[in-house]
Residue, then its C-alpha position, 0 to 999 in steps of 0.5 A: x500500500x502506498x503512503x502517498x496522499x490520494x486526490x479524488x477528482x470532483x469530476x468523479x463524483x458528478x451524477x452525469x460524468x460523461x459530457x455531451x457527445x462523448x463516448x466511452x471506448x472499450x479500450x484505452x485510446x491512442x494518446x499521441x500522434x506519431x512515433x513514441x519518442x525514445x528518451x533516456x532517463x539520463x537525458x530527461x529534464x523538467x524545466x521552468x523558464x521564461x517569466x519567472x524570477x529564477x529558472x528551475x531544472x530537475x533531472x529525472x531523479x530530482x523530479x521523482x524526489x518531489x512529493x507526489x500523489x495518487x489521483x483518481x480522475x476521469x479523462x475526457x478528450x476533445x476527440x469525443x471519448x471519455x475514460x472513467x476511473x483512471x488511476x494516476x500517480x505523479x507530482x501536482x503542478x502546484x507542487x512544481x510551481x511552489x519552486x518558482x516565483x512568477x513575474x507579475x506579467x505572467x498570465x499563462x504557463x506554456x508546457x513544451x513536450x517531446x516532438x514539439x508538442x505544446x499545451x497551455x495552462x492559466x498561471x493562476x486559474x484552476x488548471x494550474x492548481x489542479x494539474x498533474x505531471x504524471x509518472x505512471 
């Protein structure tokens, strides 16, 4: 049994959990386009830079040393599928953000990933407070 805190997403407690026009597949859908990137853990890093007072960089070992949680959440994709009752484990975005001071003009967090994929979060909105950096 893990001693990590458990976060239960409020979405899993709603009476109507599947958004309109969404379907629940009998399989786990593909979550990326293209090939799966080959990254060694020695080369992996997690960086926060840009409109912050002091940029931060974590190696894989350093990132895994941050406090992490277990999460129960539903996942809804813009391509019209939902997978309910997912169990995730990882570092909360709010934990990562505790290690930086955003400059006052920062409004969004732009997340860069392998193969030039990006996504964004509001720097002070609920997505930044509730997001997770999943390890598994």
